[in-house]
C-alpha positions in Angstrom: -19.2 1.2 12.7 -16.8 4.1 11.9 -13.1 3.6 12.4 -11.6 6.5 14.4 -9.2 8.7 12.4 -6.7 8.6 15.2 -6.6 4.8 15.2 -6.1 4.8 11.4 -3.4 7.3 11.6 -1.6 5.5 14.4 -1.8 2.2 12.6 -0.4 3.9 9.4 2.5 5.4 11.3 3.3 2.2 13.2 3.1 0.2 9.9 5.4 2.6 8.1 7.9 2.6 11.0 8.1 -1.1 11.1 8.2 -1.5 7.3 10.9 1.1 6.8 13.0 0.3 9.8 15.5 -1.6 7.6 17.0 1.6 6.4 16.7 3.6 3.1 15.7 1.8 -0.1 18.6 0.0 -1.7 20.6 -0.2 1.5 19.5 -3.7 2.6 17.8 -6.8 1.4 14.1 -6.3 1.2 14.2 -2.5 1.2 12.2 -2.3 -2.0 9.6 -4.6 -0.6 9.3 -2.5 2.6 9.0 0.7 0.6 6.3 -0.8 -1.6 4.4 -2.1 1.5 4.7 1.4 3.2 3.4 3.2 0.1 0.6 0.7 -0.3 -0.4 1.3 3.3 -0.4 5.0 2.6 -2.6 4.7 -0.4 -5.0 2.6 1.5 -5.2 5.5 4.0 -5.9 7.8 1.1 -8.5 5.5 -0.3 -10.2 5.2 3.1 -10.3 8.9 3.6 -11.7 9.6 0.1 -14.3 6.8 0.6 -15.4 8.5 3.8 -15.8 11.8 1.9 -17.8 10.2 -0.8 -19.9 8.0 1.5 -20.8 11.1 3.5 -21.7 13.0 0.3 -24.0 10.2 -0.7 -25.7 10.2 2.7 -29.2 11.6 3.0 -28.0 14.5 5.1 -24.2 14.8 4.7 -22.3 15.9 7.7 -19.8 18.6 6.6 -17.8 18.2 9.8 -17.2 14.5 9.0 -16.3 15.5 5.4 -13.9 18.1 6.7 -12.2 15.6 9.0 -11.9 13.0 6.2 -10.7 15.7 3.8 -8.0 16.8 6.3 -6.8 13.1 6.6 -6.8 12.9 2.8 -4.8 16.1 2.5 -2.2 14.9 5.1 -1.6 11.6 3.3 -1.6 13.2 -0.1 1.2 15.5 1.0 3.3 12.5 1.8 3.1 10.8 -1.6 6.4 12.0 -2.9 8.2 10.4 0.0 6.6 7.0 -0.7 8.6 6.4 -3.9 12.3 6.1 -3.0 14.7 5.2 -5.8 15.1 1.4 -6.1 11.5 0.7 -5.2 10.1 0.5 -8.7 9.4 -2.4 -11.0 13.2 -2.8 -11.7 13.6 -3.9 -8.1 11.6 -7.1 -8.6 9.2 -6.0 -5.8 5.6 -6.5 -6.6 4.5 -2.9 -7.3 1.8 -1.2 -9.3 4.0 1.8 -9.8 5.2 2.4 -13.4 8.8 3.2 -14.1 7.5 6.6 -15.2 7.3 7.6 -11.6 11.1 7.9 -11.6 11.8 8.5 -15.3 9.3 11.4 -15.3 10.0 12.6 -11.8 9.0 16.2 -12.6 5.6 15.1 -14.0 5.0 12.8 -11.1 5.9 15.6 -8.7 3.4 17.9 -10.5 0.7 15.3 -10.3 1.3 14.8 -6.6 1.3 18.6 -6.1 -2.0 18.9 -7.9 -3.6 16.3 -5.6 -2.3 18.2 -2.6 -3.8 21.4 -4.0 -7.2 19.7 -4.7 -7.4 18.0 -1.3 -6.4 21.2 0.5 -9.2 23.0 -1.4 -11.6 20.3 -0.4 -10.7 20.7 3.3 -11.2 24.4 3.1 -14.5 24.2 1.4 -15.8 21.5 3.8 -14.9 23.7 6.7 -16.7 26.7 5.1 -19.8 24.6 5.3 -21.4 24.9 1.8 -22.3 21.5 0.4 -22.5 22.4 -3.3 -18.9 23.5 -3.7 -17.7 20.5 -1.7 -19.4 18.1 -4.1 -17.8 19.8 -7.1 -14.4 19.8 -5.3 -14.7 16.1 -4.4 -15.0 15.5 -8.2 -11.8 17.5 -8.7 -10.0 15.4 -6.2 -11.2 12.2 -8.0 -10.0 13.7 -11.3 -6.5 14.4 -9.8 -6.3 10.8 -8.6 -7.3 9.5 -12.0 -4.7 11.6 -13.8 -1.9 10.2 -11.7 -3.2 6.6 -11.9 -3.4 6.8 -15.7 0.2 8.0 -16.1 1.9 6.4 -13.1 0.1 3.2 -12.0 -0.2 -0.1 -13.7 -3.7 -1.5 -14.4 -4.9 -3.9 -11.9 
């Protein structure tokens, strides 16, 4: 059973609105926890979209329309990453987060890594829409590499 992209997007927006309704990070009790929960929800959306791309690529006959749709969702969520890390929502807040302090202490590097992911996901979307499977496979690997680069520098090991 496939989960409809609209339902996933609506669930993410609703979750984010509820979690962030307490105001900006640092403005109230629990703001850091809400920010962490919202970004974790966002990354789950990214993971689901990238999984959909890879599952389709592993299928006997990959559907490029499905890949393009999942890549577009991936691109949308990737473009939001910089907004998911407000000041005061890092490890110093006491909130349970996998984000390293380097997200904030190396803000320029983090912004570059996020921009690279946006670039790679955008390229994946374009290639999938063009309809040639071989470049899509190569670009999916580039998206994975962009994810790994950021995780290595800015995410704690699980």
